[in-house]
C-alpha positions in Angstrom: 10.6 -14.7 20.7 6.8 -14.9 20.9 6.5 -12.0 18.5 9.0 -13.5 16.0 7.2 -16.9 16.1 3.8 -15.4 15.5 5.2 -13.2 12.7 6.6 -16.3 11.0 3.2 -17.9 11.3 1.6 -14.8 9.8 3.9 -14.8 6.8 3.2 -18.4 6.1 -0.5 -17.7 6.3 0.0 -14.9 3.8 1.8 -17.1 1.4 -1.2 -19.5 1.7 -3.6 -16.7 1.0 -1.6 -15.9 -2.1 -2.3 -19.2 -3.5 -6.0 -18.6 -3.0 -5.7 -15.2 -4.7 -4.4 -16.9 -7.9 -8.2 -17.1 -8.8 -7.9 -13.5 -9.8 -4.9 -10.9 -10.1 -2.7 -6.5 -9.7 -0.3 -4.2 -11.2 1.3 -2.3 -8.2 2.3 0.1 -6.9 0.5 3.4 -7.4 -2.8 2.6 -9.0 -5.4 3.0 -7.6 -4.5 6.0 -5.4 -6.0 4.3 -2.3 -2.6 2.5 -2.0 -0.8 5.4 -0.2 -3.8 5.6 2.2 -4.4 2.0 3.0 -1.2 0.2 1.9 1.8 2.6 2.1 4.3 -0.3 2.5 3.4 -1.1 -1.2 4.5 2.3 -2.1 7.6 2.4 0.2 9.2 -0.6 1.9 10.8 1.6 4.5 7.3 2.2 6.0 7.5 -1.4 7.3 7.8 -1.5 11.1 7.1 2.2 11.6 4.2 1.4 13.9 4.7 0.1 17.4 2.2 -2.8 16.9 1.7 -5.5 14.2 -0.7 -4.5 11.4 -2.6 -6.9 9.2 -4.9 -5.5 6.6 -6.9 -6.5 3.5 -8.1 -4.0 0.8 -10.5 -5.4 -1.8 -12.2 -3.8 -4.7 -15.9 -4.5 -4.6 -17.0 -3.9 -8.2 -15.8 -6.5 -10.7 -14.0 -4.6 -13.5 -11.2 -5.2 -12.6 -11.3 -7.4 -9.5 -8.3 -6.7 -7.2 -7.1 -7.3 -3.7 -4.1 -6.5 -1.5 -3.4 -8.1 1.8 -0.3 -7.1 3.9 1.3 -7.6 7.3 4.1 -5.7 8.9 5.6 -5.2 12.4 8.7 -4.0 14.3 10.6 -6.9 15.8 10.8 -6.8 19.6 14.2 -6.2 21.3 15.5 -6.5 24.9 13.9 -5.1 28.1 10.5 -4.6 26.4 11.9 -2.2 23.8 11.7 -2.6 20.0 14.7 -3.5 17.9 15.7 -1.5 14.8 14.3 -4.2 12.4 11.0 -4.1 10.7 9.6 -6.9 8.6 6.5 -7.2 6.3 4.9 -8.9 3.4 2.0 -8.4 1.0 0.3 -10.3 -1.7 -1.6 -8.7 -4.5 -3.9 -9.8 -7.4 -5.9 -8.2 -10.2 -8.0 -9.6 -12.9 -7.6 -7.7 -16.1 -9.4 -8.0 -19.5 -6.8 -10.2 -21.1 -4.8 -11.6 -18.3 -4.4 -12.0 -14.5 -1.6 -10.5 -12.4 -0.7 -12.0 -9.0 2.3 -11.9 -6.8 4.0 -11.6 -3.4 6.6 -9.3 -1.9 8.8 -9.6 1.3 10.1 -6.4 2.8 12.6 -5.4 5.5 13.6 -2.2 7.0 16.1 -0.6 9.4 14.9 2.2 11.7 17.2 4.7 13.3 16.1 7.1 16.0 17.2 10.7 15.6 16.7 11.5 19.3 16.9 9.8 22.7 13.1 9.6 23.0 12.8 7.9 19.6 10.2 10.5 18.6 11.8 11.3 15.3 12.9 8.4 13.2 14.4 7.7 9.8 14.2 4.2 8.1 15.6 2.6 5.0 13.9 -0.5 3.5 13.9 -2.8 0.6 11.6 -5.5 -0.8 11.9 -8.5 -3.0 8.8 -9.2 -5.1 7.6 -11.1 -8.1 4.4 -11.5 -9.9 2.9 -13.8 -12.5 1.1 -12.5 -15.6 -1.3 -15.3 -16.6 -2.9 -14.8 -20.1 -6.6 -15.8 -20.5 -7.7 -18.1 -23.1 -10.6 -16.5 -25.0 -11.7 -19.8 -26.5 -12.6 -22.2 -23.6 -13.0 -25.1 -26.0 -9.3 -25.1 -26.9 -6.8 -26.3 -24.4 -5.0 -23.5 -22.7 -1.5 -23.5 -24.1 -0.4 -19.9 -23.4 2.6 -19.4 -21.2 2.7 -17.3 -18.0 5.3 -14.7 -17.5 7.2 -14.4 -14.2 8.6 -10.9 -13.3 11.0 -10.7 -10.3 11.8 -7.2 -9.0 12.9 -5.0 -6.1 11.8 -1.8 -4.4 13.9 0.5 -2.3 13.0 3.5 -0.1 13.8 5.9 2.8 11.1 7.2 5.2 11.2 9.9 7.9 8.4 9.9 10.5 7.7 12.0 13.5 4.8 13.3 15.6 3.8 15.9 13.1 5.5 15.2 9.8 6.4 12.3 7.5 8.1 12.0 4.1 9.3 9.2 2.0 11.2 8.7 -1.2 11.1 5.3 -3.0 11.8 3.5 -6.3 9.5 0.6 -7.0 10.0 -2.1 -9.7 13.6 -1.1 -10.0 14.4 -3.4 -12.9 11.3 -2.6 -14.8 10.1 -5.2 -17.4 12.2 -6.4 -20.2 10.6 -5.8 -23.7 10.3 -9.1 -25.6 8.2 -10.3 -28.6 5.6 -11.4 -26.1 5.8 -8.4 -23.8 5.3 -4.9 -25.2 5.1 -1.6 -23.4 1.3 -1.8 -23.8 0.8 -5.4 -22.5 -0.6 -6.3 -19.1 2.6 -8.0 -18.3 4.7 -4.8 -18.6 5.4 -2.8 -15.4 7.7 0.2 -15.6 10.1 1.5 -12.9 8.4 4.2 -10.8 9.7 6.9 -8.5 7.6 8.2 -5.6 7.8 11.2 -3.3 5.2 11.2 -0.6 5.0 13.5 2.5 2.7 15.4 4.7 2.2 17.4 7.9 -0.2 17.2 10.8 -1.8 20.4 12.1 -3.4 20.0 15.6 -6.7 22.0 15.5 -8.1 20.9 18.8 -6.1 19.0 21.4 -8.9 18.0 23.8 -11.0 16.6 20.9 -8.0 15.2 19.0 -8.9 17.0 15.8 -6.0 17.0 13.3 -5.8 18.2 9.7 -3.2 16.4 7.6 -2.4 17.7 4.1 0.0 15.7 2.0 1.4 15.4 -1.5 2.2 12.4 -3.7 4.3 12.5 -6.9 4.6 9.2 -8.8 6.8 9.2 -11.9 8.2 6.7 -14.4 11.0 7.0 -16.9 8.8 8.6 -19.5 7.2 11.2 -17.1 10.2 12.0 -14.9 10.9 15.3 -16.8 7.5 16.7 -15.9 7.0 16.1 -12.2 4.7 19.2 -11.9 2.1 17.4 -14.0 1.9 14.4 -11.6 1.3 16.1 -8.2 -1.6 14.6 -6.3 -2.6 16.5 -3.2 -4.3 14.6 -0.4 -6.2 15.9 2.6 -7.3 14.0 5.8 -9.2 15.2 8.7 -8.9 13.1 11.9 -11.6 13.2 14.6 -10.3 11.0 17.4 -10.7 7.4 16.0 -12.2 8.4 12.7 -10.8 10.1 9.6 -12.2 11.3 6.3 -10.2 12.4 3.3 -10.0 13.2 -0.3 -7.5 13.9 -3.1 -7.5 15.8 -6.4 -6.2 13.8 -9.2 -8.4 15.6 -11.8 -11.3 18.0 -11.7 -13.2 15.4 -13.7 -12.8 12.8 -10.8 -14.5 12.9 -7.4 -12.8 10.8 -4.6 -13.2 10.3 -0.9 -12.2 7.8 1.7 -12.7 7.2 5.4 -11.6 4.9 8.1 -12.7 4.2 11.6 -10.4 2.5 14.1 -11.7 0.4 16.9 -9.3 -0.7 19.8 -7.9 -3.6 17.9 -9.3 -3.5 14.3 -10.4 -0.9 11.8 -12.5 -0.6 8.6 -12.6 1.9 5.8 -14.1 2.6 2.4 -12.5 4.2 -0.7 -14.6 5.6 -3.6 -13.6 7.3 -6.8 -15.9 8.0 -9.7 -16.2 10.6 -12.7 -18.2 13.8 -12.1 -19.8 13.6 -15.6 -21.3 10.8 -17.7 -22.9 7.5 -16.7 -21.5 5.5 -13.9 -20.7 1.8 -14.4 -18.3 -0.9 -13.3 -15.5 0.4 -15.6 -15.3 3.9 -14.2 -16.0 3.5 -10.4 -13.3 2.4 -7.9 -15.0 1.2 -4.8 -12.9 -0.5 -2.2 -13.4 -1.8 1.3 -10.5 -2.0 3.7 -10.3 -4.2 6.9 -7.5 -4.4 9.3 -6.3 -5.8 12.7 -3.8 -4.2 15.1 -2.1 -6.8 17.3 -0.4 -5.6 20.4 -2.0 -2.1 20.5 -3.1 -1.7 24.1 -6.0 0.3 25.3 -3.9 2.9 27.0 -2.2 3.8 23.7 -5.6 3.7 21.9 -6.9 6.4 24.1 -4.2 8.7 23.0 -5.8 8.9 19.5 -2.5 8.4 17.7 -3.1 9.4 14.1 -2.0 6.5 12.1 
């Protein structure tokens, strides 16, 4: 009961933060490519509740073009006799300020987890989320009263997710209903979001048990209705190297792009940095993605922290 009460309070806090985020705005789910690293529940709602502690995190782009943030919370509900139930709940708010408009919104997610063995080491989950975002056009002439209308886009995500001590894999569909084309909303407008399909999975290789050194290669394939016939052209490999409470990683989206990210986990909170920039040409706010991620783990005890579980 204590966990459920505090979770409801956390969700209400998140809704309040969403109102604050209306100062800016974000088109989710797969861009930028830091989302599978720092905010996997945005990519697949079945991820919600896959950790045995409550996770709250904020990822914010530091440079201003475009300004964007994602804040999320998720947890597994407690059951009887100190064990967890099969239900996971989560929520996230997102915002991005674009050239001609703002996007901002909120999603509520739920998942059901089924243990494949008696020790609950191998699990499979199914999840769904209800979400909606506002596209708010900007008025280029501040002397004229703003009469443009905002577009509200409700939508849903679905996913399945397997996770175990060495491997994980997820399949999901985000923005299931896409965006209806109208006179005001074209396929090239900021208000348009296409249906997307995601396959994401990886494997952890234990390199040194005493030092908890783990190498984790993984692959992400994100497709929409126009690219689904060419999945081989949209494969993004990731690589993480864990060193106890620290990891560093990279991915290869293009040989013209350099990217790396890292995260350090303290006993009850963590922080990380994500950086992507072109290898040629001048660097400016338009071609650099620089993000900072901060998070809190509630209910993660010191004895489990010492096991260096590779989140």
